[in-house]
DOTI-328502 format. One record per atom (N, C-alpha, C): x, y, z. Coordinates in steps of 0.1 Angstrom, whole numbers, padded with zeros to 4 digits, always signed. Layout:
residues N
XYZ;...
end
This chain:
residues 445
-0543+0408+0373;-0535+0395+0377;-0523+0391+0375;-0516+0389+0380;-0499+0386+0384;-0501+0377+0376;-0490+0370+0367;-0485+0362+0357;-0467+0360+0363;-0470+0351+0360;-0456+0348+0356;-0448+0344+0345;-0456+0350+0335;-0452+0349+0321;-0442+0356+0316;-0441+0373+0321;-0427+0377+0315;-0414+0373+0322;-0417+0367+0329;-0404+0363+0342;-0394+0349+0325;-0400+0342+0321;-0400+0330+0310;-0388+0336+0301;-0390+0349+0298;-0376+0349+0288;-0366+0354+0294;-0367+0363+0303;-0353+0365+0311;-0346+0353+0319;-0352+0341+0322;-0351+0331+0326;-0342+0321+0313;-0348+0323+0306;-0343+0312+0290;-0329+0325+0289;-0327+0337+0287;-0313+0342+0288;-0307+0340+0294;-0308+0335+0309;-0299+0335+0322;-0288+0315+0312;-0303+0309+0310;-0296+0293+0305;-0288+0294+0292;-0290+0302+0286;-0284+0306+0272;-0267+0305+0274;-0266+0296+0262;-0246+0295+0266;-0243+0303+0253;-0230+0305+0255;-0222+0312+0251;-0213+0307+0238;-0214+0313+0226;-0211+0304+0216;-0198+0302+0215;-0194+0291+0209;-0181+0285+0206;-0173+0302+0201;-0161+0296+0202;-0152+0312+0194;-0147+0301+0189;-0149+0305+0172;-0145+0294+0163;-0133+0301+0159;-0121+0292+0155;-0112+0297+0146;-0112+0300+0133;-0099+0307+0126;-0101+0316+0116;-0104+0297+0101;-0106+0306+0090;-0112+0299+0080;-0101+0285+0077;-0102+0276+0070;-0094+0267+0072;-0086+0268+0060;-0074+0262+0051;-0068+0266+0038;-0078+0264+0030;-0078+0276+0018;-0083+0274+0011;-0080+0263-0001;-0092+0262-0010;-0089+0253-0021;-0092+0263-0033;-0081+0254-0042;-0084+0259-0058;-0096+0261-0064;-0103+0276-0071;-0110+0275-0076;-0117+0267-0083;-0109+0258-0092;-0112+0246-0102;-0118+0236-0100;-0118+0234-0084;-0120+0226-0080;-0131+0219-0074;-0142+0213-0079;-0154+0214-0078;-0156+0209-0061;-0164+0212-0049;-0161+0209-0037;-0176+0208-0036;-0179+0194-0027;-0196+0188-0024;-0202+0189-0034;-0213+0200-0027;-0227+0205-0036;-0218+0202-0049;-0212+0208-0052;-0206+0216-0068;-0208+0204-0076;-0209+0193-0073;-0207+0181-0082;-0216+0182-0090;-0232+0183-0083;-0241+0180-0088;-0241+0189-0103;-0250+0177-0112;-0251+0187-0129;-0261+0198-0126;-0268+0200-0115;-0278+0210-0112;-0273+0219-0107;-0263+0220-0100;-0259+0231-0091;-0262+0244-0095;-0270+0251-0087;-0265+0263-0085;-0264+0274-0075;-0252+0281-0077;-0251+0288-0061;-0264+0294-0052;-0272+0298-0065;-0273+0310-0057;-0288+0302-0049;-0288+0286-0048;-0304+0282-0042;-0296+0277-0027;-0282+0276-0024;-0281+0269-0016;-0278+0285-0006;-0280+0283+0004;-0277+0294+0018;-0261+0289+0021;-0251+0303+0023;-0241+0304+0024;-0235+0303+0039;-0237+0288+0045;-0234+0291+0062;-0216+0294+0063;-0214+0296+0072;-0205+0294+0075;-0201+0289+0088;-0188+0284+0096;-0186+0279+0105;-0186+0295+0118;-0200+0288+0129;-0197+0303+0142;-0207+0312+0141;-0213+0308+0126;-0230+0318+0120;-0240+0307+0135;-0247+0322+0137;-0254+0316+0149;-0272+0316+0142;-0277+0309+0141;-0287+0309+0132;-0301+0309+0140;-0312+0318+0137;-0323+0317+0143;-0319+0321+0159;-0308+0329+0160;-0304+0336+0176;-0305+0324+0184;-0300+0312+0176;-0303+0298+0182;-0289+0288+0184;-0293+0290+0171;-0280+0272+0164;-0269+0279+0158;-0257+0279+0167;-0242+0280+0161;-0239+0267+0151;-0237+0272+0138;-0230+0262+0132;-0218+0260+0130;-0212+0246+0133;-0201+0245+0136;-0192+0237+0123;-0197+0226+0124;-0189+0220+0111;-0201+0213+0099;-0194+0212+0088;-0205+0208+0081;-0199+0193+0073;-0217+0184+0082;-0211+0170+0075;-0218+0163+0064;-0226+0173+0057;-0231+0164+0047;-0238+0170+0030;-0242+0165+0022;-0250+0176+0016;-0255+0169+0003;-0265+0170+0001;-0271+0167-0015;-0279+0178-0025;-0284+0174-0036;-0283+0185-0046;-0297+0197-0037;-0302+0195-0028;-0312+0199-0022;-0308+0204-0009;-0297+0204-0004;-0298+0208+0009;-0280+0210+0012;-0274+0212+0026;-0265+0211+0030;-0271+0201+0043;-0263+0195+0055;-0264+0195+0069;-0250+0199+0076;-0252+0206+0086;-0243+0208+0095;-0244+0204+0109;-0237+0202+0121;-0232+0202+0130;-0236+0216+0141;-0241+0218+0145;-0246+0227+0152;-0246+0230+0167;-0245+0241+0172;-0249+0237+0186;-0258+0248+0195;-0269+0244+0198;-0278+0247+0203;-0278+0254+0219;-0277+0268+0215;-0275+0280+0226;-0284+0278+0236;-0296+0271+0236;-0303+0273+0246;-0309+0258+0250;-0299+0251+0242;-0301+0232+0248;-0313+0229+0247;-0315+0215+0237;-0320+0204+0239;-0321+0196+0248;-0325+0191+0255;-0327+0179+0265;-0325+0168+0264;-0330+0166+0246;-0328+0152+0241;-0316+0151+0234;-0309+0160+0232;-0294+0154+0226;-0280+0160+0237;-0274+0151+0230;-0259+0155+0244;-0252+0165+0242;-0247+0170+0250;-0235+0181+0245;-0248+0196+0237;-0254+0197+0240;-0264+0203+0232;-0265+0207+0211;-0257+0194+0210;-0252+0196+0193;-0264+0187+0191;-0271+0196+0177;-0281+0194+0165;-0274+0188+0156;-0285+0182+0143;-0278+0187+0129;-0287+0195+0124;-0285+0202+0118;-0290+0211+0110;-0290+0209+0099;-0302+0206+0092;-0307+0204+0074;-0312+0217+0068;-0302+0225+0061;-0305+0236+0056;-0310+0236+0039;-0321+0237+0042;-0329+0231+0026;-0327+0245+0015;-0326+0239+0002;-0324+0251-0005;-0334+0261-0010;-0336+0270-0013;-0344+0284-0014;-0354+0276-0021;-0352+0266-0033;-0362+0261-0042;-0370+0250-0041;-0363+0239-0022;-0367+0233-0022;-0383+0228-0021;-0389+0224-0026;-0404+0221-0024;-0408+0213-0012;-0398+0205-0010;-0396+0187-0004;-0395+0190+0013;-0392+0203+0016;-0386+0207+0029;-0397+0210+0038;-0413+0217+0033;-0424+0218+0045;-0432+0206+0037;-0432+0195+0032;-0439+0185+0031;-0429+0177+0047;-0416+0176+0043;-0411+0169+0050;-0414+0170+0068;-0414+0183+0068;-0419+0188+0082;-0432+0185+0083;-0441+0185+0075;-0456+0183+0082;-0455+0166+0082;-0451+0161+0079;-0453+0139+0081;-0447+0140+0088;-0432+0145+0095;-0423+0142+0106;-0433+0146+0113;-0440+0155+0115;-0447+0164+0126;-0457+0153+0128;-0461+0144+0119;-0477+0136+0124;-0469+0124+0126;-0458+0122+0121;-0447+0108+0126;-0443+0110+0142;-0443+0120+0146;-0442+0119+0162;-0447+0123+0171;-0462+0123+0164;-0469+0123+0173;-0484+0115+0180;-0479+0101+0166;-0494+0095+0165;-0494+0087+0177;-0484+0075+0185;-0484+0069+0195;-0468+0070+0199;-0466+0078+0205;-0452+0076+0212;-0447+0063+0221;-0459+0058+0224;-0457+0046+0237;-0451+0037+0227;-0453+0036+0209;-0451+0022+0204;-0439+0022+0204;-0428+0007+0208;-0413+0006+0205;-0411+0008+0193;-0415+0009+0182;-0409+0021+0168;-0408+0032+0169;-0410+0036+0175;-0412+0046+0176;-0398+0056+0182;-0390+0050+0183;-0377+0056+0186;-0369+0049+0179;-0374+0045+0168;-0363+0039+0153;-0364+0046+0141;-0373+0060+0147;-0378+0068+0131;-0373+0081+0141;-0366+0091+0133;-0355+0102+0133;-0367+0113+0130;-0374+0120+0139;-0377+0130+0136;-0378+0145+0143;-0384+0154+0140;-0374+0166+0140;-0377+0170+0151;-0367+0184+0161;-0363+0186+0171;-0373+0199+0168;-0369+0208+0157;-0375+0222+0159;-0370+0220+0139;-0379+0237+0132;-0378+0242+0122;-0383+0256+0124;-0373+0261+0112;-0373+0275+0116;-0369+0278+0101;-0367+0291+0095;-0366+0297+0084;-0355+0304+0086;-0347+0306+0078;-0330+0316+0076;-0335+0330+0061;-0331+0339+0059;-0332+0345+0055;-0319+0351+0048;-0317+0356+0034;-0305+0359+0026;-0312+0367+0013;-0301+0378+0009;-0305+0380+0001;-0310+0378-0014;-0312+0363-0012;-0312+0351-0024;-0328+0347-0021;-0335+0346-0011;-0345+0344-0006;-0346+0336+0002;-0356+0328+0011;-0360+0322+0026;-0355+0305+0022;-0350+0301+0034;-0343+0289+0037;-0355+0280+0047;-0354+0269+0047;-0360+0259+0057;-0351+0251+0062;-0352+0253+0075;-0342+0246+0085;-0346+0237+0094;-0345+0226+0091;-0349+0212+0098;-0340+0209+0109;-0341+0209+0121;-0332+0203+0134;-0336+0191+0140;-0324+0181+0136;-0326+0170+0141;-0315+0161+0154;-0318+0154+0159;-0310+0146+0166;-0294+0143+0159;-0285+0150+0167;-0270+0140+0158;-0273+0128+0156;-0266+0117+0141;-0266+0104+0141;-0250+0106+0137;-0248+0091+0141;-0228+0088+0137;-0229+0088+0117;-0237+0082+0114;-0236+0079+0097;-0245+0076+0092;-0245+0071+0077;-0254+0062+0074;-0250+0045+0071;-0260+0038+0071;-0255+0022+0070;-0245+0022+0061;-0248+0025+0048;-0237+0028+0039;-0221+0026+0042;-0221+0039+0053;-0206+0040+0055;-0209+0033+0069;-0212+0030+0079;-0210+0019+0091;-0206+0004+0087;-0213-0001+0074;-0204-0012+0069;-0196-0010+0070;-0189-0003+0063;-0177-0003+0056;-0167-0003+0072;-0170-0003+0082;-0160-0003+0095;-0159-0016+0092;-0164-0026+0093;-0160-0043+0096;-0155-0049+0083;-0148-0057+0089;-0139-0068+0078;-0146-0070+0067;-0144-0066+0054;-0149-0071+0045;-0162-0063+0037;-0163-0052+0046;-0174-0048+0046;-0190-0050+0047;-0187-0062+0057;-0197-0066+0063;-0204-0067+0082;-0211-0067+0084;-0213-0066+0098;-0219-0082+0100;-0215-0084+0111;-0211-0096+0120;-0231-0102+0117;-0234-0115+0114;-0251-0116+0106;-0256-0113+0121;-0254-0119+0131;-0259-0114+0147;-0268-0099+0148;-0256-0087+0144;-0261-0078+0143;-0265-0076+0132;-0269-0078+0121;-0274-0072+0109;-0291-0077+0111;-0292-0091+0118;-0301-0093+0126;-0304-0088+0134;-0302-0081+0140;-0310-0071+0152;-0313-0055+0146;-0305-0054+0135;-0308-0044+0129;-0319-0041+0120;-0319-0054+0114;-0335-0054+0109;-0345-0060+0111;-0349-0065+0121;-0357-0066+0128;-0365-0050+0135;-0347-0044+0144;-0355-0031+0146;-0358-0023+0136;-0356-0024+0118;-0363-0016+0111;-0374-0018+0106;-0380-0031+0106;-0393-0038+0109;-0402-0031+0123;-0400-0030+0133;-0401-0024+0142;-0405-0012+0139;-0393-0004+0136;-0401+0013+0130;-0407+0011+0120;-0406+0004+0109;-0417+0006+0095;-0429+0000+0102;-0433-0011+0114;-0444-0015+0117;-0449+0001+0122;-0441+0011+0133;-0448+0024+0139;-0456+0029+0125;-0445+0031+0114;-0447+0035+0104;-0458+0037+0101;-0460+0021+0094;-0473+0017+0086;-0484+0017+0098;-0485+0011+0109;-0496+0007+0113;-0503+0019+0119;-0497+0030+0126;-0496+0039+0133;-0495+0051+0130;-0489+0056+0116;-0490+0068+0108;-0495+0069+0098;-0499+0055+0090;-0502+0050+0080;-0491+0055+0068;-0482+0057+0068;-0469+0066+0064;-0463+0056+0055;-0462+0055+0041;-0452+0049+0033;-0439+0053+0031;-0429+0055+0036;-0420+0055+0031;-0416+0061+0020;-0412+0050+0011;-0414+0053-0003;-0396+0055-0009;-0385+0057+0001;-0372+0060-0001;-0363+0052+0006;-0367+0036+0011;-0355+0032+0016;-0348+0025+0006;-0336+0029+0015;-0318+0027+0009;-0310+0029+0023;-0297+0022+0022;-0283+0022+0032;-0290+0039+0035;-0287+0047+0026;-0284+0060+0028;-0296+0068+0038;-0303+0056+0039;-0317+0066+0048;-0317+0058+0058;-0307+0050+0061;-0310+0048+0076;-0299+0047+0090;-0299+0057+0096;-0289+0065+0099;-0284+0054+0114;-0273+0056+0119;-0273+0046+0129;-0265+0055+0139;-0267+0052+0152;-0267+0068+0163;-0251+0064+0169;-0246+0074+0178;-0234+0071+0181;-0230+0064+0199;-0223+0056+0198;-0223+0043+0202;-0214+0047+0216;-0212+0059+0216;-0208+0068+0229;-0212+0081+0229;-0215+0090+0234;-0217+0106+0239;-0201+0111+0238;-0190+0104+0235;-0175+0112+0238;-0171+0111+0223;-0178+0106+0215;-0173+0102+0203;-0178+0117+0191;-0187+0118+0195;-0192+0133+0190;-0188+0141+0196;-0184+0147+0211;-0175+0157+0214;-0161+0153+0213;-0148+0144+0206;-0139+0144+0201;-0143+0148+0192;-0150+0146+0182;-0153+0148+0168;-0156+0169+0170;-0162+0172+0176;-0164+0183+0178;-0153+0194+0181;-0145+0189+0189;-0131+0192+0193;-0122+0192+0184;-0123+0186+0177;-0112+0183+0168;-0117+0191+0154;-0127+0195+0150;-0128+0204+0143;-0127+0216+0144;-0126+0221+0156;-0126+0236+0162;-0107+0239+0161;-0104+0226+0161;-0089+0231+0162;-0084+0227+0145;-0092+0223+0140;-0088+0219+0122;-0099+0226+0114;-0098+0236+0117;-0110+0240+0105;-0113+0234+0092;-0123+0234+0085;-0125+0227+0074;-0121+0240+0064;-0117+0236+0051;-0108+0241+0039;-0122+0242+0032;-0121+0255+0028;-0131+0259+0016;-0127+0266+0003;-0140+0270-0004;-0132+0276-0018;-0145+0285-0018;-0145+0298-0026;-0150+0310-0029;-0157+0306-0041;-0170+0302-0042;-0174+0297-0063;-0173+0311-0069;-0177+0307-0081;-0180+0320-0090;-0188+0329-0084;-0201+0329-0076;-0210+0335-0077;-0206+0342-0061;-0190+0345-0058;-0189+0341-0041;-0195+0336-0032;-0201+0327-0032;-0205+0314-0017;-0195+0309-0017;-0195+0309-0003;-0180+0301+0001;-0187+0286+0005;-0182+0278+0002;-0185+0263-0004;-0173+0256+0007;-0175+0251+0016;-0169+0241+0026;-0169+0231+0022;-0157+0220+0025;-0158+0206+0025;-0159+0200+0036;-0170+0193+0033;-0175+0183+0048;-0165+0174+0052;-0167+0172+0061;-0164+0159+0073;-0173+0154+0078;-0172+0138+0073;-0180+0131+0084;-0175+0119+0087;-0164+0115+0087;-0157+0103+0097;-0155+0107+0108;-0166+0101+0118;-0161+0101+0135;-0149+0090+0138;-0146+0085+0128;-0135+0080+0135;-0144+0061+0134;-0131+0050+0145;-0133+0037+0144;-0147+0037+0156;-0148+0029+0157;-0159+0026+0164;-0159+0017+0179;-0162+0026+0190;-0157+0022+0204;-0164+0007+0207;-0179+0004+0205;-0187-0001+0208;-0195-0009+0195;-0202-0019+0199;-0216-0018+0186;-0229-0018+0194;-0229-0005+0200;-0239-0004+0208;-0249+0006+0200;-0253+0010+0190;-0257+0018+0180;-0270+0019+0178;-0278+0021+0173;-0291+0022+0170;-0292+0025+0159;-0301+0017+0148;-0306+0024+0136;-0317+0028+0135;-0316+0043+0128;-0331+0044+0124;-0337+0050+0114;-0347+0050+0105;-0350+0051+0097;-0353+0069+0095;-0343+0078+0085;-0343+0092+0083;-0351+0097+0069;-0351+0104+0067;-0356+0114+0057;-0368+0109+0053;-0377+0118+0054;-0392+0117+0045;-0399+0127+0041;-0388+0133+0031;-0387+0145+0020;-0399+0133+0011;-0399+0123+0012;-0408+0118+0001;-0415+0109-0001;-0422+0112+0015;-0429+0098+0020;-0446+0105+0020;-0456+0095+0019;-0468+0101+0016;-0479+0090+0027;-0485+0098+0032;-0498+0097+0045;-0509+0090+0038;-0515+0078+0039;-0527+0073+0030;-0537+0072+0044;-0547+0078+0045;-0552+0082+0052;-0565+0074+0054;-0567+0067+0045;-0579+0057+0041;-0574+0045+0035;-0578+0037+0039;-0573+0019+0035;-0576+0019+0022;-0588+0028+0016;-0586+0024-0002;-0578+0035-0007;-0573+0046+0003;-0562+0055-0004;-0552+0047-0012;-0542+0050-0027;-0532+0042-0032;-0527+0055-0040;-0513+0049-0036;-0505+0063-0047;-0502+0058-0055;-0500+0063-0074;-0501+0061-0080;-0492+0062-0092;-0481+0071-0081;-0472+0082-0089;-0454+0073-0086;-0448+0073-0094;-0434+0065-0095;-0429+0067-0077;-0425+0059-0076;-0415+0060-0065;-0405+0051-0063;-0397+0053-0049;-0388+0042-0046;-0375+0043-0055;-0361+0043-0051;-0349+0038-0060;-0350+0029-0067;-0344+0029-0076;-0346+0016-0090;-0344+0008-0087;-0329+0001-0081;-0329-0014-0076;-0344-0021-0067;-0349-0007-0057;-0358-0013-0051;-0370-0013-0056;-0375-0006-0061;-0388-0008-0069;-0397-0019-0070;-0407-0016-0062;-0415-0025-0064;-0427-0030-0075;-0428-0040-0080;-0435-0044-0092;-0448-0038-0092;-0458-0034-0082;-0466-0026-0086;-0467-0015-0089;-0454-0004-0085;-0453+0007-0093;-0449+0009-0108;-0438+0000-0110;-0440-0001-0127;-0447-0002-0132;-0459-0010-0129;-0468-0020-0138;-0479-0004-0137;-0480+0001-0128;-0493+0010-0124;-0500+0008-0118;-0498+0002-0108;-0512-0010-0105;-0517-0001-0089;-0508+0009-0085;-0513+0016-0073;-0503+0011-0063;-0502+0017-0053;-0495+0013-0041;-0497+0015-0028;-0495+0010-0017;-0492+0011-0004;-0487+0011+0004;-0486+0004+0013;-0479+0002+0025;-0466-0005+0024;-0470-0019+0014;-0463-0029+0011;-0450-0027-0002;-0456-0017-0008;-0444-0010-0015;-0432-0010-0006;-0430-0005+0006;-0421-0006+0019;-0416-0020+0017;-0420-0030+0021;-0419-0043+0027;-0413-0049+0013;-0414-0045+0001;-0407-0051-0011;-0393-0046-0012;-0393-0033-0006;-0381-0020-0007;-0369-0029-0001;-0375-0030+0018;-0368-0037+0021;-0359-0049+0021;-0371-0057+0021;-0369-0070+0015;-0356-0073-0001;-0354-0059-0007;-0346-0061-0017;-0330-0056-0010;-0337-0047+0000;-0322-0040+0008;-0316-0054+0017;-0322-0063+0019;-0314-0077+0027;-0304-0079+0023;-0303-0083+0008;-0289-0086+0001;-0281-0074+0001;-0283-0061+0002;-0272-0049+0011;-0267-0053+0020;-0277-0057+0026;-0274-0052+0044;-0263-0067+0045;-0267-0079+0045;-0264-0092+0047;-0249-0094+0040;-0250-0097+0024;-0240-0097+0012;-0231-0085+0009;-0238-0072+0007;-0231-0058+0005;-0232-0062-0009;-0243-0068-0014;-0241-0069-0033;-0263-0065-0038;-0264-0062-0047;-0279-0060-0048;-0282-0075-0054;-0297-0075-0047;-0301-0086-0054;-0305-0089-0069;-0308-0074-0073;-0318-0071-0089;-0302-0070-0096;-0292-0079-0105;-0281-0073-0112;-0279-0067-0124;-0293-0067-0135;-0289-0066-0148;-0307-0058-0149;-0307-0047-0141;-0317-0035-0145;-0315-0025-0157;-0303-0019-0158;-0295-0014-0167;-0295-0016-0182;-0295-0008-0183;-0292-0010-0203;-0277-0009-0206;-0274-0009-0217;-0257-0009-0219;-0257+0004-0219;-0260+0015-0216;-0257+0028-0213;-0256+0034-0200;-0262+0024-0195;-0259+0027-0182;-0279+0034-0176;-0289+0031-0179;-0296+0034-0181;-0309+0027-0175;-0312+0031-0165;-0326+0022-0157;-0338+0020-0165;-0339+0002-0168;-0348-0001-0179;-0356-0011-0174;-0370-0004-0167;-0382-0012-0166;-0387-0027-0167;-0381-0027-0182;-0386-0037-0188;-0372-0054-0187;-0365-0049-0184;-0353-0058-0173;-0353-0061-0163;-0354-0048-0153;-0360-0055-0140;-0371-0060-0143;-0382-0061-0149;-0396-0070-0147;-0389-0082-0149;-0383-0088-0162;-0376-0099-0164;-0365-0107-0151;-0359-0095-0143;-0354-0103-0133;-0360-0109-0124;-0377-0102-0123;-0383-0105-0111;-0392-0120-0116;-0392-0122-0130;-0396-0133-0132;-0389-0143-0129;-0372-0143-0131;-0368-0150-0132;-0364-0154-0111;-0366-0149-0108;-0367-0151-0094;-0377-0155-0090;-0391-0150-0092;-0402-0151-0087;-0409-0158-0091;-0407-0162-0105;-0417-0168-0111;-0427-0156-0120;-0435-0157-0129;-0443-0152-0135;-0453-0145-0125;-0457-0133-0125;-0470-0125-0125;-0482-0134-0118;-0490-0135-0107;-0507-0142-0111;-0515-0134-0116;-0523-0141-0121;-0534-0135-0129;-0539-0121-0124;-0544-0119-0117;-0548-0107-0108;-0540-0098-0108;-0521-0097-0108;-0512-0090-0111;-0521-0080-0128;-0518-0089-0136;-0519-0091-0150;-0537-0080-0152;-0542-0084-0144;-0557-0082-0150;-0555-0064-0143;-0552-0066-0128;-0549-0052-0123;-0543-0044-0134;-0532-0045-0137;-0523-0042-0150;-0529-0036-0162;-0536-0046-0167;-0548-0046-0177;-0554-0037-0176;-0562-0032-0164;-0571-0020-0164;-0564-0005-0160;-0555-0009-0155;-0545+0007-0149;-0543+0010-0162;-0539+0006-0172;-0526+0009-0179;-0532+0020-0186;-0543+0020-0190;-0547+0036-0197;-0551+0047-0192;-0549+0041-0174;-0552+0055-0164;-0545+0066-0163;-0551+0077-0168;-0538+0091-0170;-0539+0098-0153;-0529+0098-0148;-0523+0107-0137;-0531+0121-0136;-0540+0126-0126;-0545+0137-0122;-0529+0148-0128;-0518+0147-0129;-0508+0155-0129;-0498+0149-0134;-0495+0147-0146;-0484+0142-0153;-0469+0146-0147;-0461+0139-0150;-0445+0141-0143;-0438+0137-0155;-0426+0145-0154;-0416+0146-0164;-0405+0134-0159;-0400+0129-0171;-0391+0119-0169;-0379+0127-0171;-0368+0116-0164;-0353+0120-0169;-0347+0125-0184;-0352+0121-0190;-0352+0123-0208;-0365+0136-0210;-0371+0143-0200;-0372+0156-0207;-0393+0151-0208;-0394+0140-0215;-0407+0140-0217;-0415+0140-0213;-0427+0148-0208;-0438+0145-0203;-0448+0131-0201;-0449+0127-0189;-0458+0116-0195;-0467+0115-0183;-0481+0110-0192;-0494+0104-0182;-0501+0095-0175;-0490+0083-0182;-0497+0070-0173;-0481+0063-0168;-0481+0054-0160;-0469+0046-0157;-0465+0038-0169;-0474+0032-0175;-0464+0026-0186;-0457+0037-0195;-0464+0047-0196;-0451+0057-0209;-0439+0062-0194;-0445+0063-0186;-0433+0067-0181;-0420+0057-0178;-0423+0042-0174;-0415+0032-0178;-0409+0025-0188;-0414+0033-0199;-0414+0028-0213;-0420+0013-0218;-0434+0007-0211;-0441-0004-0216;-0447-0006-0224;-0454-0011-0234;-0459-0023-0223;-0451-0034-0218;-0452-0041-0212;-0447-0055-0203;-0455-0065-0210;-0468-0068-0205;-0475-0080-0211;-0486-0072-0220;-0488-0089-0231;-0501-0083-0240;-0514-0086-0234;-0524-0089-0240;-0543-0090-0234;-0536-0101-0231;-0529-0112-0232;-0530-0131-0228;-0523-0130-0213;-0516-0121-0211;-0509-0119-0198;-0491-0126-0205;-0487-0125-0213;-0475-0124-0219;-0464-0119-0212;-0454-0122-0211;-0445-0105-0210;-0439-0108-0224;-0441-0092-0224;-0432-0095-0239;-0419-0095-0245;-0415-0100-0235;-0398-0101-0236;-0392-0108-0228;-0394-0123-0231;-0389-0135-0224;-0378-0133-0230;-0374-0130-0240;-0360-0131-0243;-0350-0127-0231;-0352-0116-0229;-0344-0111-0216;-0346-0114-0204;-0352-0129-0196;-0358-0136-0187;-0344-0142-0181;-0330-0141-0170;-0323-0141-0166;-0324-0155-0162;-0314-0162-0164;-0313-0177-0157;-0301-0177-0142;-0315-0172-0137;-0314-0168-0122;-0324-0174-0111;-0323-0180-0101;-0330-0184-0092;-0332-0177-0083;-0340-0175-0067;-0338-0167-0056;-0330-0178-0051;-0331-0191-0045;-0324-0197-0038;-0313-0198-0040;-0307-0195-0054;-0293-0194-0055;-0285-0180-0052;-0292-0170-0047;-0286-0158-0042;-0283-0157-0027;-0283-0164-0018;-0282-0161-0006;-0271-0176-0008;-0262-0177-0013;-0250-0188-0008;-0242-0181-0002;-0244-0177+0008;-0233-0166+0015;-0236-0171+0034;-0247-0183+0033;-0253-0180+0049;-0252-0197+0044;-0252-0206+0055;-0251-0218+0056;-0264-0225+0054;-0270-0241+0053;-0284-0247+0052;-0290-0241+0057;-0291-0242+0072;-0303-0241+0078;-0307-0223+0078;-0292-0213+0082;-0295-0204+0079;-0304-0196+0063;-0300-0201+0056;-0304-0198+0043;-0317-0199+0039;-0322-0213+0046;-0335-0218+0046;-0345-0205+0054;-0340-0200+0064;-0350-0192+0074;-0346-0182+0070;-0336-0177+0060;-0333-0164+0053;-0345-0162+0042;-0344-0168+0035;-0355-0171+0023;-0365-0169+0026;-0368-0182+0037;-0385-0179+0042;-0389-0164+0043;-0381-0157+0050;-0383-0144+0056;-0382-0135+0041;-0371-0135+0036;-0374-0128+0017;-0389-0132+0010;-0390-0144+0011;-0402-0146+0003;-0414-0141+0009;-0412-0139+0024;-0428-0130+0026;-0429-0118+0027;-0413-0115+0018;-0416-0093+0016;-0413-0094+0003;-0409-0099-0007;-0410-0104-0020;-0418-0111-0029;-0432-0106-0028;-0443-0118-0036;-0447-0102-0043;-0450-0108-0057;-0458-0098-0064;-0466-0093-0062;-0478-0098-0055;-0493-0095-0048;-0490-0087-0042;-0490-0074-0038;-0490-0065-0020;-0494-0074-0010;-0506-0078-0011;-0517-0083-0003;-0510-0096+0000;-0503-0107-0006;-0493-0116-0003;-0482-0118+0006;-0480-0101+0006;-0464-0100+0017;-0468-0097+0030;-0458-0103+0035;-0466-0097+0052;-0462-0085+0058;-0468-0083+0068;-0467-0068+0076;-0453-0067+0081;-0450-0053+0083;-0438-0057+0093;-0433-0062+0104;-0451-0059+0113;-0450-0068+0127;-0446-0078+0125;-0454-0091+0114;-0456-0099+0113;-0438-0106+0110;-0427-0095+0101;-0423-0101+0099;-0416-0099+0110;-0409-0089+0115;-0404-0086+0127;-0401-0098+0138;-0413-0109+0143;-0413-0120+0145;-0405-0128+0142;-0401-0129+0128;-0394-0140+0122;-0386-0146+0126;-0384-0165+0125;-0375-0176+0128;-0361-0168+0131;-0358-0162+0116;-0341-0158+0116;-0336-0146+0119;-0346-0137+0127;-0343-0126+0129;-0339-0126+0141;-0345-0137+0156;-0345-0139+0165;-0329-0145+0173;-0331-0137+0182;-0309-0144+0188;-0312-0158+0190;-0299-0160+0187;-0297-0176+0193;-0295-0174+0208;-0301-0190+0213;-0303-0188+0231;-0285-0194+0236;-0282-0187+0240;-0266-0189+0248;-0265-0200+0253;-0262-0211+0248;-0262-0228+0257;-0248-0228+0264;-0243-0215+0268;-0228-0219+0274;-0232-0218+0288;
end
């Protein structure tokens, strides 16, 4: 029986683009200067893939310019020589995980689940997920590569493009509503908890395709500076400034699901430590177990970063700059009042519960309970906070002085629906997206 399948590879070959001609390397940097990922105290050259501009990975993706890095990966803009129809000009973002990074496979698995749960949900487009994934090898091992649509920059950088580092309030409201819609999809349709919400994990899209095209063109004309590290690996100096905004037509998306957790059943609970220090929910610190409402708390705290450019919790570090959970709980009590009895009862019940797998703390100590991990205890048998002298004189109502009276009342009502001690008292993302504070003002002209 005849089949057309053998002709498909030949047809694909006809569609394949020619790789760009990449100029000679940029200016060399002094060996003594630490560049990008080298800054990390745990940097080890052998774990990072030695990507180079012009290199074609998986016989498909031509690396062009490095635009980001972390302790366990680098991020490059690359040209898809076979062409993704979902990305302009065939440019993609390529995240190359370290060969010792255990989270890459998990991230890929979670994002595949997210991308197929319910594509018709309006929040699906507000979650960035994979276009493709593959492995690349070197003499040091195998590296997972994740392919994404390219994004302009994280919200932390985007904010700085506005006067005073603050976005216009109507625009911020639109972004918050969009993020809540994305979380509604993540929580309701995917039953997935992000666990790591922060400005760096909210990316904004390109407002105009010419921004990316001009950036790529300029990078090809002015190649990146680089150095050779002590192990002989090239380290390129990343470039991530795409220039002034042409318009405000960018769209925010939630990104980075390397720490996300899917809770398949209603009675599934996470019990291990999650979330960045400033945004950690009380049930995480107390070891009470967490679900989707932990993300709601996390985003609720982020509202202050987004609107005012300041963190809500300002007294959570000790004199040496280390995170101190008892200071964090003390400030929660100042802002929200004491926790309700059922939270204390749950805490007393769970405090002796040992984790199935012990977790190593930053100081090297191996811990088996949340209380041990966060340097508890925090409350006595009668529910009294053990560190009342640490409670600062702050009130939640006093933290929104940057808004006028009517806006302030509406904002605080929104925030109080997110920042409740009891997870069940927090509103869902879908409910919050419809809050009056976030709705556009009618045009009376």
